[in-house]
Every structure is written in C-alpha cells, then in structure tokens.
C-alpha positions as CSV (number, residue, x, y, z in Angstrom):
1,M,70.1,62.2,136.8
2,K,66.9,64.2,137.1
3,N,67.5,65.8,133.7
4,F,68.2,62.4,132.3
5,T,64.9,61.1,133.6
6,K,63.0,64.1,132.2
7,L,64.7,63.7,128.9
8,F,63.9,60.0,128.8
9,A,60.2,60.7,129.7
10,L,60.0,63.4,127.1
11,A,61.4,61.0,124.4
12,F,59.0,58.3,125.5
13,V,56.0,60.7,125.1
14,M,57.2,61.9,121.7
15,I,57.5,58.4,120.5
16,G,54.0,57.7,121.7
17,F,52.5,60.6,119.7
18,T,54.5,59.8,116.5
19,T,52.5,58.2,113.7
20,I,54.1,56.0,111.1
21,A,53.6,57.4,107.6
22,S,53.8,55.0,104.8
23,A,54.7,56.2,101.3
24,Q,53.9,53.0,99.5
25,T,51.2,50.3,99.5
26,T,50.8,46.9,97.8
27,S,47.9,46.2,95.4
28,P,45.9,43.0,95.4
29,A,47.2,40.4,93.0
30,A,46.2,40.6,89.3
31,A,45.6,37.4,87.3
32,A,47.7,36.8,84.2
33,S,46.7,34.5,81.3
34,A,47.4,33.7,77.7
35,T,45.6,31.6,75.1
36,V,47.6,29.8,72.4
37,I,45.6,29.4,69.3
38,T,46.1,27.1,66.3
39,P,48.7,28.6,63.9
40,I,47.3,29.7,60.6
41,T,48.6,27.6,57.7
42,V,48.1,27.7,53.9
43,S,48.7,24.9,51.4
44,K,48.3,24.6,47.7
45,T,45.6,22.1,46.5
46,T,45.2,23.1,42.8
47,D,47.6,24.6,40.3
48,L,46.7,27.6,38.2
49,S,46.0,26.4,34.6
50,F,44.9,28.7,31.8
51,G,44.2,25.8,29.5
52,N,44.5,25.9,25.7
53,L,44.7,29.1,23.8
54,A,45.6,30.3,20.3
55,V,47.0,33.6,19.1
56,Q,46.9,35.4,15.8
57,S,50.3,36.0,14.3
58,A,49.8,39.8,14.0
59,T,48.1,40.6,17.3
60,G,48.8,39.6,20.9
61,G,46.3,39.9,23.7
62,T,45.3,38.6,27.1
63,L,43.6,35.6,28.6
64,V,41.8,36.4,31.9
65,L,41.2,33.5,34.3
66,T,38.8,34.3,37.1
67,P,38.9,32.8,40.6
68,A,35.9,30.8,39.6
69,A,37.9,29.4,36.6
70,G,36.0,31.4,34.0
71,R,38.0,32.4,30.9
72,S,37.8,35.4,28.6
73,A,40.2,36.5,25.9
74,T,41.1,39.9,24.4
75,G,43.0,41.0,21.3
76,G,44.3,38.3,19.1
77,V,43.9,35.5,21.7
78,T,41.2,33.0,21.0
79,L,39.9,30.1,23.1
80,P,39.6,26.9,21.1
81,A,36.8,24.4,21.6
82,V,39.2,21.9,23.2
83,T,39.8,23.8,26.4
84,G,42.5,21.6,28.0
85,T,42.9,21.8,31.7
86,V,41.4,25.0,33.1
87,A,41.7,25.7,36.8
88,A,42.1,28.6,39.2
89,A,44.8,28.0,41.8
90,T,43.3,26.9,45.0
91,F,44.9,27.3,48.4
92,K,43.5,25.7,51.6
93,V,43.8,28.0,54.7
94,D,43.6,26.2,58.1
95,G,43.5,27.8,61.5
96,E,41.5,28.6,64.6
97,G,37.7,28.2,64.5
98,T,36.0,31.1,62.9
99,S,38.9,33.5,62.9
100,A,39.2,36.3,60.3
101,Y,42.4,36.5,58.2
102,S,43.9,38.7,55.5
103,I,45.1,37.5,52.1
104,T,48.1,39.0,50.3
105,L,48.4,38.1,46.6
106,P,51.5,38.5,44.5
107,T,52.0,42.2,43.4
108,A,54.6,41.5,40.7
109,S,54.0,39.5,37.6
110,F,56.1,36.4,36.8
111,N,56.8,34.5,33.6
112,L,55.7,31.1,32.3
113,T,58.4,29.7,30.1
114,S,58.7,27.2,27.3
115,G,62.3,26.9,26.3
116,L,63.4,30.5,25.6
117,N,59.8,31.7,25.2
118,T,57.9,33.5,27.9
119,M,54.4,34.8,28.8
120,A,53.8,37.1,31.7
121,V,51.2,36.2,34.4
122,G,49.9,39.1,36.6
123,S,46.9,41.1,37.9
124,F,46.0,38.4,40.4
125,T,42.5,38.2,41.9
126,S,41.1,35.9,44.6
127,T,37.8,34.7,46.2
128,P,37.6,35.7,48.9
129,S,39.5,38.8,48.0
130,A,41.4,40.8,50.7
131,N,40.0,39.1,53.8
132,G,38.5,35.7,54.6
133,A,36.9,34.0,57.6
134,L,37.5,30.5,58.6
135,V,34.5,28.1,58.9
136,A,35.2,25.3,61.3
137,G,38.9,26.2,61.0
138,T,39.3,26.0,57.2
139,Q,38.5,27.9,54.0
140,N,39.7,27.7,50.3
141,V,41.1,30.7,48.5
142,N,40.8,30.6,44.7
143,V,43.2,32.7,42.7
144,G,42.9,33.8,39.1
145,A,45.2,35.9,37.0
146,T,45.7,37.5,33.6
147,L,48.1,35.9,31.0
148,T,49.7,38.3,28.6
149,V,50.3,36.7,25.2
150,A,52.6,38.2,22.6
151,A,51.8,38.4,18.8
152,A,53.0,35.2,17.2
153,Q,53.6,33.6,20.6
154,A,55.4,30.3,19.9
155,A,53.5,27.1,20.5
156,G,54.5,25.1,23.5
157,S,53.7,24.1,27.0
158,Y,54.5,27.1,29.3
159,T,55.1,26.5,33.0
160,N,56.3,28.1,36.2
161,T,56.4,26.0,39.4
162,A,57.7,28.4,41.9
163,D,56.3,31.9,41.8
164,L,52.6,31.8,42.6
165,K,52.4,32.1,46.4
166,I,49.9,33.8,48.7
167,I,50.4,35.0,52.2
168,V,47.7,34.7,55.0
169,N,47.7,36.3,58.4
170,Y,45.2,36.4,61.3
171,N,43.4,39.7,61.6
C-alpha cells in the first residue's frame, strides 16, 4: 500500500509538471465578399452598307468603307454621284459604368450574294479598334470593311444578313 501511495503521489506530481502542447491554432475569421456587375451586352443598331458602286468590265477592284462611313475605291471600281445608302455597321455595347472591354472583329471574310453572284467582304476595322471603354455604361462600335469586286461584276442588290458579328468582353 505504501508503494501504491508513493506511485500515486509520483503520478500526481508528474501530471502537475506536464504542459499541454498544441500543434494547431485557429485564425481570426476572414471576411468574404463578391460584387455582381452588369453583364456586358452588344446589339446591332445600323447595318453595314457600301452604297452604290460601278465596275469596269475589264478590271475588278475594291471598295473600302471606313468605320466613319468614308468610301474609297481602287482598280476598276468607281463611286457614282448617286451614293445610295452608305453606312458603317454600328453596334451598341452596354455594361458596367466605365468598364474597359475588348472587341473581336470577324477574321474571315464572308460573301454578299445576289442570285448566284457573290462579292467578298473582309479586312474589318472598327472605332474604337481593339479595346473600348464604356461611358456611363454604353459605347458605340462602328465597323467598316473592304468589299472585293470582280471584273464585270453582275449588277444587282447584294446582301448577307447573318455573318457580320462582333464579340465584346470585359477586360
């Protein structure tokens, strides 16, 4: 019994000198938040229209329409005095406040058609060009292009209603 008491006393003393070591600790809480901004959208407001043009039978050429709706012709393409409807394509970009965004124009050309006849539209340019900045949540993007006209291009009203699209993304 005496040994048992001594053993008990020794165990009690050992417990008293033991310190508890902790291998982990908990941090203070961190706040979490998220801000949902207005989605960026783009809509077409004006169609691309090269207007009236004429072509010599022996020589083709191009008609360049700038984003400001200025026209110039090369080769056998001429611009008659009666211009017809001339307009750069206009797209309205809407989004968050004064956010910056990128603009992606078509990289491949597409055809305007009149019956079985075609003319290629390509080399797209825009104002603003690669990037824009919204002002009070909106901005217009004007798009011009180059129309390639063949020698002896058949007369007609050439159209394409599906292929001129731009892509906009927040930066």
